[in-house]
Structures are given as structure tokens and as C-alpha cells.
C-alpha positions as CSV (number, residue, x, y, z in Angstrom):
1,M,8.4,19.2,26.3
2,A,5.0,18.5,24.7
3,G,4.8,14.9,23.6
4,G,8.5,14.4,24.4
5,C,9.5,16.2,21.2
6,A,10.7,19.6,22.1
7,G,14.1,19.9,23.4
8,T,17.7,20.7,22.9
9,E,19.8,20.3,19.7
10,S,21.3,17.1,21.1
11,Q,17.8,15.6,21.5
12,T,17.0,16.6,17.9
13,N,20.2,15.0,16.7
14,M,19.3,11.9,18.7
15,R,15.9,11.7,17.0
16,I,17.4,12.1,13.6
17,Q,19.9,9.3,14.4
18,K,17.0,7.0,15.5
19,H,15.3,7.8,12.3
20,A,18.5,7.0,10.3
21,A,18.7,3.7,12.3
22,V,15.2,2.7,11.3
23,V,15.9,3.6,7.7
24,E,19.1,1.5,7.8
25,L,17.2,-1.5,9.2
26,V,14.7,-1.2,6.4
27,R,17.4,-0.8,3.8
28,T,19.1,-4.0,5.0
29,G,15.7,-5.9,5.0
30,R,15.6,-6.3,8.8
31,M,11.9,-5.4,9.0
32,A,11.0,-7.0,12.3
33,E,13.8,-5.0,14.0
34,A,12.7,-1.8,12.1
35,D,9.2,-2.3,13.3
36,E,10.4,-2.6,16.9
37,A,12.7,0.4,16.7
38,Y,9.9,2.4,15.2
39,A,7.4,1.4,17.9
40,A,9.9,2.2,20.6
41,Y,10.7,5.6,19.0
42,R,7.0,6.4,18.5
43,L,6.2,5.8,22.2
44,K,8.8,8.3,23.3
45,H,8.5,10.9,20.4
46,E,4.9,10.8,19.2
47,N,4.9,14.3,17.8
48,S,8.3,14.1,16.2
49,P,8.6,15.3,12.6
50,Q,10.6,12.1,11.9
51,V,7.5,9.8,12.5
52,P,5.8,10.3,9.1
53,R,9.1,9.7,7.3
54,M,9.7,6.6,9.3
55,I,6.2,5.3,8.4
56,L,6.9,5.9,4.8
57,S,10.2,4.0,5.0
58,L,8.4,1.1,6.7
59,I,5.7,1.1,4.0
60,R,8.4,0.9,1.3
61,G,10.3,-1.8,3.2
62,H,7.4,-4.1,3.8
63,L,6.2,-3.6,0.2
64,A,9.7,-4.6,-1.0
65,Q,9.6,-7.7,1.2
66,G,6.2,-8.7,-0.1
67,E,4.6,-8.1,3.3
68,Y,1.6,-6.3,1.9
69,R,-0.6,-6.5,5.0
70,L,2.1,-4.8,7.1
71,A,2.7,-2.2,4.4
72,R,-1.0,-1.5,4.4
73,F,-1.1,-1.3,8.2
74,Y,1.4,1.5,8.0
75,C,-0.5,3.2,5.2
76,D,-3.6,3.2,7.4
77,E,-1.6,4.4,10.4
78,Y,-0.3,7.3,8.3
79,Y,-3.8,8.2,7.0
80,R,-5.1,8.2,10.6
81,D,-2.3,10.1,12.3
82,F,-1.3,12.5,9.5
83,P,-4.4,13.4,7.5
84,S,-2.6,16.5,6.0
85,G,0.9,15.2,5.9
86,K,3.2,16.2,3.1
87,E,4.0,12.5,2.2
88,R,0.2,11.8,1.8
89,Q,0.4,11.5,-2.0
90,D,3.3,9.1,-1.7
91,V,1.5,7.0,0.9
92,A,-1.7,7.0,-1.2
93,Y,0.1,5.7,-4.2
94,L,1.9,3.0,-2.1
95,G,-1.4,2.0,-0.6
96,I,-2.9,1.4,-4.0
97,K,0.2,-0.5,-5.0
98,T,0.0,-2.6,-1.9
99,L,-3.6,-3.5,-2.6
100,V,-2.8,-4.5,-6.2
101,H,0.0,-6.8,-5.1
102,R,-2.2,-8.2,-2.4
103,Y,-4.8,-9.1,-5.0
104,D,-2.1,-10.9,-7.0
105,R,-1.4,-13.1,-4.0
106,E,-4.8,-13.5,-2.4
107,H,-7.3,-13.2,-5.4
108,D,-9.9,-11.5,-3.2
109,S,-12.3,-9.4,-5.4
110,R,-12.9,-7.1,-2.4
111,I,-9.2,-6.1,-2.5
112,A,-9.5,-5.4,-6.2
113,D,-12.6,-3.3,-5.6
114,R,-10.8,-1.3,-2.9
115,A,-7.8,-0.7,-5.1
116,R,-10.0,0.7,-7.9
117,A,-11.9,2.9,-5.4
118,E,-8.7,4.3,-3.9
119,A,-7.3,4.9,-7.4
120,E,-10.4,6.9,-8.3
121,L,-10.1,8.9,-5.0
122,F,-6.4,9.5,-5.8
123,V,-7.2,10.9,-9.2
124,T,-10.0,13.0,-7.7
125,A,-7.7,14.4,-5.0
126,Y,-4.5,14.9,-7.0
127,G,-5.7,15.1,-10.6
128,T,-3.9,13.7,-13.7
129,K,-0.8,16.0,-13.3
130,T,0.7,14.0,-10.4
131,R,3.9,12.1,-10.9
132,Y,2.0,9.0,-9.9
133,H,-0.8,9.2,-12.5
134,S,0.8,6.9,-15.1
135,R,2.0,4.5,-12.4
136,I,-1.5,4.2,-11.1
137,A,-2.9,3.7,-14.6
138,A,-0.3,0.9,-15.0
139,L,-1.3,-0.7,-11.7
140,L,-5.0,-0.6,-12.6
141,E,-4.2,-2.2,-16.0
142,H,-2.2,-4.9,-14.2
143,L,-5.1,-5.4,-11.9
144,R,-7.6,-5.6,-14.7
145,A,-5.4,-8.1,-16.6
146,S,-4.9,-10.2,-13.5
147,E,-8.6,-10.3,-12.7
148,N,-9.4,-11.2,-16.3
149,S,-6.9,-14.0,-16.3
150,R,-8.3,-15.3,-13.1
151,Y,-11.9,-15.3,-14.3
152,K,-10.9,-17.1,-17.5
153,M,-9.1,-19.7,-15.4
154,L,-12.1,-20.2,-13.2
155,A,-14.4,-20.4,-16.2
156,E,-12.2,-23.2,-17.7
157,F,-12.0,-24.9,-14.3
158,Y,-15.8,-25.0,-14.0
159,E,-16.2,-26.1,-17.6
160,K,-14.0,-29.1,-17.0
161,R,-16.0,-29.9,-13.8
162,G,-19.2,-30.0,-15.8
163,K,-20.6,-26.8,-14.2
164,P,-21.7,-24.7,-17.2
165,K,-23.6,-22.1,-15.2
166,A,-20.5,-21.3,-13.1
167,A,-18.3,-21.3,-16.2
168,A,-20.7,-18.9,-18.0
169,F,-20.7,-16.6,-14.9
170,Y,-16.9,-16.3,-14.9
171,R,-16.7,-15.9,-18.7
172,E,-19.2,-13.0,-18.4
173,K,-17.1,-11.4,-15.6
174,A,-14.1,-11.6,-17.9
175,K,-16.0,-10.1,-20.8
176,Q,-17.1,-7.2,-18.5
177,L,-13.5,-6.5,-17.6
178,E,-12.4,-6.6,-21.2
179,S,-15.1,-4.0,-22.0
180,R,-13.6,-1.6,-19.4
181,K,-10.4,-1.2,-21.4
């Protein structure tokens, strides 16, 4: 029983039931319980084929709950543990979506830069024929519009505070974003 994952049909059914339980906890929004159930399952069944699907469920659940850091944590766990997993494209898309939503909340330009870089890698890896291409384009447009709005707000803020250099800096950043269209 390598890694605790080989075994009888009843053990396989038990693992599937545990996966279903985690999915049900996610579906009902009980994310803390889902995280705990996943962690306990992972300790016992590290090599189970259910693990990547559980991670994907947890990513989606945390994203739906607005828990973007936890969603991203699970994206990173998936990337690390399943570099050639069949859900990799789904996880890559959700990772980009997570970063865009995090930027909306935290307004950290490093997050925006990372989202753009990951979107470029996604297009390089999967091309434009992927089912996520238009969604990623929409996320990037949302990100650009959000950043542009933020820069304009900051320019106005600094203008009102009598800081014309800072205002000019943010107006220029907004202009640069507008030219990216």
C-alpha cells in the first residue's frame, strides 16, 4: 500500500466518499470544515487520485467565499504537487482570477503585475483556442480598468492635497494603461 492509496474496492469507495464529503462542505460554504477534512484526508491518502479534484473544489469554494489568499494557497499547492495534472489549465485560470479579485480588494500593483504575467504564461502554454481565453481577456480588461480608475483617483487625491508631482505621476500611469487597450 504505497502512500496509503492502494487497496481494496471498499477502501476506494471510502476515499470517494471522503472526496464527496469535502465537495459537500464546499458546496454548503463550510470552508473551514472542508479545509480540515481535506488536510486529514491528504495525510492518510497523499497519492490518491481524489486529491487534485479536492484541491480544485477548495480553490473554487474559497474563491466563491472571497477568500482569495486561501484560494491562491491551494492553487500554489496544486502547481507544486501536480505539475502535469489534468486540471492544471482550470487551476491556472482560477489562479489568475484569484489574483485579479485580490487586486480589487488590496490594490497592490505587485498583484496586478503577477496576474498579467500569469495570463501571458497561460496564453503561451495553452494558446488562444482554450475555453478560458476569452475569460482571461475579460479578467485582464477588468484589471486594466480597475487599475486605471485607481490611478485617476490617486491623481485627484494628490491634486486636492496640493501635490502636483504626485498627481502628474498617477495621471501618467493612467495614460499608460489607457494606451495598452
